[in-house]
C-alpha positions as CSV (number, residue, x, y, z in Angstrom):
1,M,-122.2,-219.9,0.8
2,S,-119.8,-220.0,3.8
3,E,-117.0,-220.9,1.4
4,N,-117.7,-217.8,-0.7
5,R,-117.6,-215.7,2.4
6,T,-114.3,-217.2,3.5
7,L,-112.8,-216.6,0.1
8,K,-114.0,-213.0,0.1
9,A,-112.5,-212.6,3.6
10,V,-109.2,-214.0,2.5
11,D,-109.3,-211.8,-0.7
12,R,-109.9,-208.7,1.4
13,K,-107.2,-209.6,3.9
14,I,-104.6,-210.1,1.1
15,F,-105.8,-206.9,-0.7
16,K,-105.4,-204.9,2.6
17,S,-102.0,-206.3,3.2
18,Y,-100.9,-204.9,-0.2
19,F,-100.9,-201.4,1.3
20,E,-99.1,-202.3,4.6
21,D,-95.7,-201.3,3.2
22,G,-96.3,-197.6,4.0
23,L,-95.7,-196.5,0.4
24,L,-99.3,-195.2,-0.1
25,D,-98.9,-193.1,3.1
26,I,-95.7,-191.6,1.7
27,F,-97.3,-190.9,-1.6
28,L,-100.3,-189.2,0.0
29,A,-98.0,-187.1,2.2
30,S,-96.4,-185.8,-1.0
31,F,-99.8,-184.6,-2.1
32,I,-100.6,-182.9,1.2
33,L,-97.1,-181.3,1.3
34,M,-98.2,-179.0,-1.6
35,F,-100.6,-177.2,0.7
36,A,-97.8,-176.6,3.2
37,V,-95.0,-175.5,0.8
38,A,-96.8,-173.9,-2.2
39,P,-98.1,-170.9,-0.2
40,L,-94.5,-170.1,0.7
41,L,-93.5,-170.1,-2.9
42,S,-96.4,-168.1,-4.2
43,S,-94.7,-164.7,-3.7
44,T,-91.8,-165.7,-6.0
45,L,-93.5,-168.2,-8.5
46,G,-97.0,-166.9,-8.5
47,D,-100.2,-168.7,-7.4
48,F,-100.4,-171.0,-10.4
49,W,-96.8,-172.1,-10.7
50,S,-96.3,-172.6,-7.0
51,S,-98.9,-175.4,-7.3
52,F,-98.1,-176.6,-10.8
53,I,-94.5,-177.2,-9.9
54,F,-95.6,-180.1,-7.8
55,L,-96.7,-182.2,-10.8
56,P,-93.1,-183.2,-11.7
57,F,-92.4,-183.6,-8.0
58,W,-95.3,-186.1,-7.6
59,G,-94.1,-187.9,-10.7
60,L,-90.6,-188.3,-9.2
61,V,-92.0,-189.5,-5.9
62,Y,-94.2,-192.1,-7.7
63,L,-91.2,-193.4,-9.7
64,I,-89.1,-193.7,-6.5
65,L,-91.8,-195.5,-4.6
66,R,-92.4,-197.8,-7.5
67,Y,-88.7,-198.6,-7.6
68,L,-88.8,-199.3,-3.8
69,R,-91.8,-201.6,-4.2
70,Q,-90.1,-203.6,-7.0
71,R,-86.7,-203.8,-5.4
72,M,-87.3,-203.9,-1.7
73,I,-90.9,-204.9,-1.1
74,A,-91.7,-207.5,-3.8
75,P,-88.7,-209.7,-3.0
76,R,-89.8,-209.9,0.6
77,V,-93.5,-210.4,0.4
78,G,-94.0,-211.5,-3.2
79,T,-96.3,-210.1,-5.8
80,V,-100.0,-210.7,-6.4
81,N,-101.8,-211.3,-9.7
82,W,-105.2,-210.0,-9.0
83,G,-108.4,-211.3,-10.6
84,E,-110.6,-209.2,-12.8
85,M,-112.8,-208.1,-10.0
86,R,-109.9,-206.7,-8.0
87,K,-108.4,-205.2,-11.1
88,K,-111.6,-203.2,-11.7
89,K,-111.6,-202.1,-8.1
90,L,-107.9,-201.0,-8.4
91,R,-108.6,-199.1,-11.6
92,L,-111.5,-197.4,-10.0
93,G,-109.3,-196.6,-7.0
94,N,-106.6,-195.2,-9.3
95,T,-109.3,-193.0,-10.9
96,I,-110.4,-191.7,-7.5
97,M,-106.8,-191.0,-6.5
98,L,-106.3,-189.1,-9.9
99,I,-109.4,-187.0,-9.1
100,I,-108.0,-186.3,-5.6
101,N,-104.7,-185.3,-7.3
102,L,-106.4,-182.9,-9.7
103,I,-108.7,-181.4,-7.0
104,F,-105.7,-180.9,-4.7
105,L,-104.0,-179.1,-7.5
106,G,-107.1,-177.0,-8.1
107,L,-107.5,-176.2,-4.4
108,G,-103.9,-175.3,-4.2
109,I,-104.4,-172.7,-6.8
110,I,-107.8,-171.5,-5.6
111,S,-106.7,-171.3,-2.0
112,F,-104.1,-168.6,-2.8
113,L,-106.8,-166.3,-4.3
114,A,-107.8,-164.4,-1.2
115,S,-111.0,-163.1,-2.7
116,I,-112.3,-166.6,-3.2
117,S,-110.7,-168.7,-0.4
118,S,-111.2,-166.3,2.6
119,G,-113.7,-167.2,5.2
120,Y,-114.9,-170.3,6.9
121,A,-117.7,-171.2,4.4
122,M,-115.3,-172.0,1.6
123,S,-112.8,-173.8,3.8
124,I,-115.6,-176.0,5.2
125,L,-116.8,-176.7,1.6
126,F,-113.3,-177.8,0.6
127,G,-113.1,-179.9,3.7
128,I,-116.3,-181.8,2.9
129,M,-115.1,-182.4,-0.7
130,V,-111.8,-183.8,0.5
131,L,-113.5,-185.9,3.1
132,I,-115.8,-187.4,0.5
133,L,-112.9,-188.2,-1.8
134,F,-110.8,-189.8,0.8
135,S,-113.7,-191.8,2.1
136,G,-114.4,-193.0,-1.4
137,A,-110.8,-194.1,-1.9
138,G,-110.8,-195.8,1.5
139,Y,-113.9,-197.7,0.6
140,M,-112.7,-198.8,-2.8
141,L,-109.3,-199.8,-1.5
142,D,-110.5,-201.4,1.8
143,N,-108.1,-199.1,3.5
144,E,-109.3,-197.7,6.8
145,P,-106.4,-195.3,7.4
146,L,-107.7,-193.3,4.4
147,Y,-110.8,-192.4,6.4
148,V,-108.6,-191.0,9.2
149,Y,-106.5,-189.1,6.7
150,G,-109.7,-187.7,5.2
151,V,-110.8,-186.4,8.5
152,L,-107.4,-184.9,9.3
153,V,-107.2,-183.1,5.9
154,A,-110.9,-181.9,6.2
155,L,-110.3,-180.5,9.7
156,A,-107.0,-178.9,8.7
157,I,-108.7,-176.5,6.2
158,P,-111.1,-174.7,8.6
159,L,-108.4,-175.0,11.4
160,G,-105.9,-173.2,9.2
161,E,-108.5,-170.5,8.5
162,W,-109.1,-170.1,12.3
163,L,-105.3,-169.8,12.9
164,Y,-105.1,-167.2,10.1
165,Q,-107.9,-165.1,11.5
166,N,-107.3,-165.4,15.2
167,A,-103.7,-166.3,15.8
168,G,-101.9,-164.3,13.0
169,F,-100.7,-167.4,11.0
170,S,-99.8,-166.5,7.4
171,H,-101.3,-168.0,4.2
172,H,-104.5,-169.1,5.9
173,G,-102.5,-171.3,8.3
174,Y,-101.9,-173.8,5.5
175,P,-98.1,-174.2,6.1
176,A,-98.7,-175.1,9.7
177,V,-101.7,-177.4,9.5
178,F,-100.9,-179.2,6.3
179,G,-97.3,-179.5,7.2
180,T,-98.4,-181.3,10.4
181,V,-100.8,-183.6,8.5
182,A,-98.2,-184.4,5.8
183,G,-95.7,-185.1,8.6
184,I,-98.1,-187.5,10.3
185,M,-98.6,-189.4,7.0
186,L,-94.9,-189.4,6.1
187,L,-93.8,-190.7,9.6
188,R,-96.5,-193.4,9.6
189,G,-95.4,-194.5,6.0
190,L,-91.7,-194.5,6.8
191,Y,-92.3,-196.4,10.1
192,K,-94.4,-199.1,8.2
193,F,-91.8,-199.3,5.4
194,V,-88.8,-199.6,7.6
195,S,-90.5,-202.1,9.9
196,L,-91.5,-204.3,7.0
197,V,-88.0,-204.2,5.6
198,K,-86.4,-205.1,9.0
199,K,-88.8,-207.8,10.0
200,T,-89.0,-209.5,6.6
201,P,-85.6,-210.5,5.2
202,I,-85.3,-211.5,1.5
203,P,-85.4,-215.3,1.3
204,P,-81.8,-216.4,0.5
205,D,-82.9,-219.1,-2.0
206,E,-85.0,-216.7,-4.1
207,Q,-83.7,-214.0,-6.4
208,V,-87.1,-213.2,-7.9
209,S,-90.3,-212.5,-5.9
210,K,-92.9,-215.2,-5.9
211,E,-96.1,-214.6,-7.7
212,F,-99.5,-215.6,-6.4
213,N,-102.7,-215.7,-8.4
214,H,-105.7,-214.4,-6.6
215,G,-109.1,-213.5,-7.8
């Protein structure tokens, strides 16, 4: 029994370390950035296209981060062959992130329709939805920072509405509040990525990253 608990603890530690390169933070920042930039584009592109244009942007960010993981992270820390249990959890985590992606896209479109998105009630409702999704992703990926990000994003929505109604901020305050949240995520991700690269040199006697089997 104690051995099983030890193995689970080791498995969880390795799994959590997989996200310590900061790339997930950078990827999430690219999602949140839509809420900061899309409102500024809505006057020229329209409400739908100002949000839809971020789909190829997200795809480009994903490919860049995947390249960085393969070329710069894997040679330093190795790769992990997960067991079936972790693979299922990763697939479920990917599904949750896809749902977050689609909901962000939908919210980005809906939020620019003033007749629907105005008022605190709708902003609080969106905030609760986002908090639930981030919390679900944090639980499935054993990633505590996702809980914090969920709180930041959830609070940003009603805060933006308050700035819009009381301080004269444009576009429901989204460029200000979501730009700040995206900046926090991006800076944290870049700090973790640069720190890992600097502190972990590529082993001189290895040209290919090591592979570890882990269930």
